[in-house]
N, C-alpha and C positions, 0 to 999 in steps of 0.2 A: 741838508744844511743849506739854508737859503733856498734858491730855486732848484738846487741840484740834489740828486741822490748820490751817495758815495758808496764805494764797494766795501769799505770797512772802516770802523772807528774804534780806537782804544781809549777809554776814559783815563786810564793811567798814562799820563804824559800827553794827553790830547793829541793823539796821532791820527791823521787822516790817511787812509790807504786807498789808492786808485790803481786798477789794472787796466792799462790802455791796450785794447785790441788793435793791432797794427792796421787791419783793414778798415775798422770802424772809425779810427781816429786819424787816418792819413799819415801814417808813420813816414817821416822823411828818409829813414834808413831803408825802408822796403819799397817805397813807391816814389815815382817821379811826381813832382808837385803839379804838373799839368795834366796828369791822368784823371779822367772823369770817373767819379764813383758811380757805378750803375744804379744804385738805389737812391742816393741823395741827389744825383745829377748836378753835383758841384765838384770842383777839383779837389784832389787830395791835399793840395796846399791850403785851400780854404778850410777843409776839415781839421787840418793840423792847427791852423790859426784859432779855430773855435776851442780846441783843446787847450791851447796856450792861455786863452782868455779865461777859460774855466779855472785853470790852475792859478792864474793871477788873482781871480776873485777870492779863492780860499785864503791866499796869502794876505790880501788887503783887508778882508772882512774879519778874518780870524788870525790876527798876527801872533797870538800866543800859541797857535797850534803848529804841529810839525806835519808837513805834507810829504808823503812817501809814495812814489809811483814806480811801476815796472811795466815795460812794454812787452808785447807778445813775443817778439824775437829774442828778447833778453831771457824770458822764461824758458823758451825752447832750448836755448844754449845752456842755461843753468841746469835743466833736467839731465843733460848729457853728462854733466860733471858731478852730479850728486853722489854721495856715498850710499852704500846699501842701507845703512841704518836710517838715513834721511829719507830714502825712497819708501821704506817700510813705515816710517812715521807719517809721511804724506798720505800713503794709502789708507791709513786709519782715520783720516779726517773726514767727517761727514760732508757730503757735497750733493748738489742738485744733480739728478739724473739727466743725461743728455737726451734730447728728443729722439724718438725712434726715427730711423730712416726707412720710409716705406719701400724704397727701391731694393732694400735688402730682402724683402719678402716677395719680390717679383722674380720668379724664375719659371722655366717651362715645365714640360711633363717629365715623366720618369720612364726610362728605357733600360731593359736588362734581359739577358739570356739566362734563364734560371737553370735549365738543364741542357747540356751541350748536345746530347744525342738521345733520341727516343724512336723506337720502332714499335708499331702497334702489335699486340698479341692478346690472345684470349678474349676476343670480342671488343677490344678497344677501338676507339676512333679518335683522331686528332682533329679538333675544330679550330677554325680561325674566324674570329668575329671582330667587328670594327664599329665604333660609335658613329652614328650618322650626324655629321656636323656638330661635334662635341662643343666647341667654343661658342658657336651661335646658339646652341641649345642652352648653355650656361647663361648667356646674355639674356635670353628670353625667359627662362624659368627660375633662375636662382636669385636669391636676395643679395642686395648690395647696400653698403653703408651710405647714409645721407647726412648732410649738414656737417657742422664742425665736430670733431671728436671731443669726448670728455677724457682728459688726461688723468690716468690713475697711476700713482707711483708708490703709495705707501700701504695699500690695503688690497692685496691680491689673493686673499684667502677665500673669496667667494667662488661659487661654481663657475668655471670658465665659460660654460655654455650661456651664461647671462650676458657676456660681453659680445659684445658683437660688432610694333609692326615689322614684318619679316619679308625680306626680298625673296620672291618665289622662283626666279628664273634659274637659280642654282638647282633646285629640285627638278625642274623640267629638263634641264640639260643633263641630268644624271641618267635619263632614260627610264624605262619601265622596270620595276622589280622583276627578278627572275621568275617569280611565280605567276606573273601576269602573262598568260598564254592566249586565252580567249578574249573576245570582246566583253563578255560578262565580267571576267577577272579585272579588266581595265576599268570598267564602269565602277566596280566595287572599290578599286584602289582610289579613284578620284573622289568618290563619295566618302570613304573612310578618312581620307586626308582632310577633306573639308570639315568633317565632324570633329576630328582630333586637333587640327591646327588652325582651323578657321580660314584656310586659304583655298580658293577655287583654282585648281590647276586646269590648264587648257590642253585637252587631249591632242589637239593638232600640233602642239609645240613640244610634246613629250617625246624626245628623240635624243639618243646619246650623242652629245656634242662635246668632245674632250676640250676643245679650245674655249668654248663658252663656259663650260664647267670650271675650268681652271681660273678663268677671269672672275667668275662669281665667287669662288673660294677666296681669291685674293681680296676682293672687295669686302666680303664678310669678315675676314680676319683683320683687314686694315681698319675696319670700323672700331674694334676695341683696341687693336694694337697701337693706334694713334695715341691713346691715353698713356701708354707706357713709353713713348718716344723719349730718347735721351737728348739732352741739350748740349752735351759736351763732346760730341763726335768731332773727329778730324774733318776739316773743311778743305776743299780744293778750289782755288780761285785762279782764273786766267787773267794775268796782269799784262796790260799793254802800255802803261806809263810809269816812268821812274818814280814819280811822287808817291804813287800807291805802293810800290815796292818798298820804298824807304819807310812809309808809314807802318807797314807790317813788320819790318825788321826792327825798327827803332822802338816800337810800342811793346817792349819786352815785359812791361808790367801786366799786360792783358793777354798777349798772344805768345805762343811758343811755335816758331817756324820750324817745321820738321824737315822739309825738303823743297828745293827749288830746281826745276827742270827746264832746260832751254828747249823751246819748241822751234823757234826760228829767230832771226835777228830782231824781230819786233814783239815777240810773244814769249812770256814765261808762265810756267805752271807752278804755283806756290801752294804747298800743303802746310796747313798750320792748325793749331788747336787753341781755343780760348781757355784760359784758366777757369776753373769751376766757379770762382767767386765773381767772374765777369761774364759768364755765359748768360745770355738773355733768356729769361723764363718764357715758356710757351703757354699762353692762356688756355690752349686746347689740351694740355697734358694733365692727367690726373692718375698718377702711378698707382694709387690705392685701388681704383677701379680695375686697372690692368692686373694688379696682384690678386684681386678677388676672382677674376676670370680664370686665371690659371690654377688658383687654389681650389675652386669649385670643381674644375675639370680633374685635378689629381684625386680629389675625394671621390668623384664618380668612378674613376678607374679603380681606386683602392677598394671601394665597396664590393666590386665584383671579384677582385683578387683575393680579398679576405674570405669570401665564401668558397672559392675554388681551392685555396690553400696550396698543398704540394702538387696538385694536378696541373698547375701553371708551368708551361715550358718557356714561354717568352711573352714579353709585353712591351708595348710602346705607349706613347702619349695617349692614344685613343684606340688601341687594339690589343687583343689578347689571343694567344695560341695556347690551347689547353687539351688535356686528355680526358676522355669520358668513356664510361661503360654504361650498358643498359641499366636503368634504374637509378643512376646517379643524377644529382641536380645539375642542370645546365642553365646558363644565363638565357632568359627569354629574348627572342629576336623580334624585330618589327620593321616598319617602313617609315617611321616618323622621326622627327627631330629628337636627337638624344637616344634613340633606340639602338640596340646592337643589331648589326646586319651581318649576314653570312658573306665573308670575303671570297669564298670559293664558288666560282660560277658552276651551276649544275651541268652546263655543257662540257665542262672540263673534268669533273669528277664529283664524288659525293663527300669524301673526307680525305684527310692527309694520312698516308700510311707510314711515312718516315720523315723525321724532322731533325735538323742539326743546326747549331748556331755557334759562332765563335765569340759572341758577346753582343753588345748593343749595336744596332744598325747593320747587322749582317747575319743572314740566315738563308737556309735552303730547305726545300721540302719536295717530296714526291707524292702525288695523289694516288688514290686507289686505281685510277685508270692508267697509271704509268707516266703521266705528264709530270715534268720537273720544273721547278721555279727556283731561281737563285737571285737574291737581292743583297747587294753590298753597298752600304752607305750611299743610297740614292741611285745606284746603277742597277737597273732591272735587266736580268738576263733570262730569257725563256726561248722556247722553240720558235715562236712567231718572230721574235727579234733576230734570232739567228738566221732565219730565212731571208730577212731584209739586209 
């Protein structure tokens, strides 16, 4: 109607319907008039004035029409007071589907203890394998979506399958694989790694370095993890002047002050959180990429679990503990990105003889050599640690 689109129009009675979203139209009930709208970069008061002018336009240009409006906060209150019959009636009204929230698809790996206790018998062995740099492997080898998505809402009967450079010092800091004993073994490892990954390792730098290895893992996972960074985390600010303190406290439209701690007579520590609608978006964040990373990793883990079936005793994001007998299928192991590697050092033993777990993130096992290892939620306990 004129230069404007309206939310609804009834020809019987010439009724114009408008639903005013409080955040989009600068509702004076919900927001202070001086609050700056993060998208429009004007005050809420100016947004409200635009809404008033729009309403006046309809009344001036279409005097024979009835103008009916409802604000977002009025609708929220009305929903609380609706009768059951009215709620059922509203639920049957066709409506546009809300956009998917990609962050709801972003979650980590899967961890579980499948069997609480198992001791080998009759030629059995318990194996413990771990994916080599699973997330970096996914970043390098798996497919990711590109460009803007095509939104499909009304025809989902199709086959769902239709929808749809590497830092080297981490590998060097991991040391030589356990099978590399002779100089020929090491030369073969370097040559094979170059052939499979296209990366020339420097033999003089291949030495187990736990500090450098941890730093490399942090950098590799921070690379993709940055895409999934949240923008609504609680912030902590050191405040040294009264005006800044008042700004945080009084700007209740944008921030929720959670805690104020006195450091000394001149310094305060203020913890606050910006409301979601006012949180500044980060141009470096793309949660879809982050979600695809963890999704591909879970599928890689599931592919092995599905083949092992009931032989699985325990699994984590990138590792599996399972039982095997001679002649049964075993997941192949290797030395390259995304390959499964043997987590049991041949110097300690050949296989696990006894395994127990209390659930996710806690388990213990005894090797055929008699050596025992206990891990509980990130705390590793073994004989070497006990000696220290």
